[in-house]
C-alpha positions in Angstrom: 75.5 35.6 19.8 73.9 34.1 16.7 70.3 34.8 16.0 68.2 32.6 13.8 65.8 34.5 11.7 63.3 32.9 9.3 62.3 34.8 6.2 58.6 35.2 5.4 59.1 32.7 2.5 60.3 29.9 4.8 57.4 30.5 7.3 54.9 30.5 4.4 56.3 27.2 3.1 56.1 25.6 6.5 52.4 26.7 6.9 51.5 25.4 3.4 53.3 22.1 4.2 51.4 21.5 7.4 48.1 22.6 5.8 48.6 20.0 3.0 49.0 17.1 5.5 45.8 15.1 5.3 44.3 13.4 8.3 44.9 9.6 8.4 42.3 6.8 8.4 42.5 3.2 9.4 41.3 0.4 7.1 40.0 -2.3 9.5 38.9 -5.8 8.8 36.4 -7.6 11.0 36.5 -11.3 11.9 33.8 -13.7 10.9 33.3 -17.4 10.4 32.7 -17.2 6.6 36.4 -17.0 5.5 39.4 -19.2 6.0 42.7 -17.8 7.3 44.2 -18.7 3.9 41.6 -16.6 2.1 42.1 -13.5 4.3 45.9 -13.8 4.0 45.6 -14.1 0.2 43.2 -11.2 0.1 45.4 -8.9 2.2 48.4 -9.6 0.1 46.5 -9.0 -3.2 44.4 -6.0 -2.1 46.4 -4.2 0.6 49.9 -5.3 -0.5 51.0 -6.8 2.7 53.8 -9.4 2.9 52.7 -13.0 3.7 54.0 -12.6 7.3 52.2 -9.3 7.9 49.0 -10.5 6.3 49.1 -13.6 8.5 49.7 -11.4 11.6 46.8 -9.1 10.8 44.6 -12.1 10.1 45.4 -13.8 13.4 44.9 -10.5 15.2 41.4 -10.2 13.7 40.7 -13.8 14.5 41.7 -13.3 18.1 40.4 -9.9 18.9 37.6 -9.4 16.4 39.3 -6.8 14.2 42.6 -5.6 12.8 44.0 -2.4 11.3 45.4 -3.5 7.9 46.3 0.0 6.5 46.6 3.6 7.7 46.5 6.2 4.9 44.7 9.2 3.5 40.9 9.0 3.3 40.7 8.4 -0.5 43.1 5.5 -0.4 41.5 4.1 2.7 38.1 4.1 1.0 39.6 2.5 -2.2 41.2 -0.3 -0.1 37.9 -0.9 1.8 36.0 -1.1 -1.5 38.6 -3.4 -3.0 38.3 -5.7 0.1 34.5 -5.7 -0.3 34.9 -6.5 -4.0 37.2 -9.5 -3.5 34.3 -11.9 -3.2 33.5 -15.0 -1.2 35.9 -17.6 0.0 35.7 -20.5 -2.5 36.9 -22.9 0.1 33.7 -22.6 2.2 30.4 -23.3 0.6 28.6 -21.1 3.1 30.8 -18.0 2.3 28.5 -15.6 0.5 30.5 -12.4 0.3 33.7 -10.7 1.1 35.4 -9.9 4.4 33.7 -6.9 6.2 36.0 -3.9 6.3 35.5 -0.3 7.5 37.3 3.0 7.5 37.7 5.0 10.7 39.7 8.1 11.5 43.2 7.4 13.0 43.9 9.0 16.4 45.8 12.2 16.0 
C-alpha cells in the first residue's frame, strides 16, 4: 500500500499560496440616459480592455438591467478601473452629458 506523505515544506508552500490569494472585487457600471451605447462600448474597450463584442454585451446588459459587471479582479486594480471610467469624461455625442458613466466596486461573492 502506497502512502502519500507531504513534507513540511510542501505544506508551508500551500499555506503561503492560499494566504497570498487576494479577495476579488467586481467593477460595475450603472445605466443612465446621459451616454450613448457607442460611447459606453468605446469606453469599455479603452479603459477595461474588453473586445468590441464583450463591450457591447456588457453595455446592453447595463441598458436592460440597470448595471453590468465589467471586470472582476483584485481591489487595487478594481479601484483603478473604476477611477479610469470616472475620468473618461462626458459623451461628446450628447449635449446634456455632463460627466462619465457611474461605476462602483463591490466585493465578489466567494
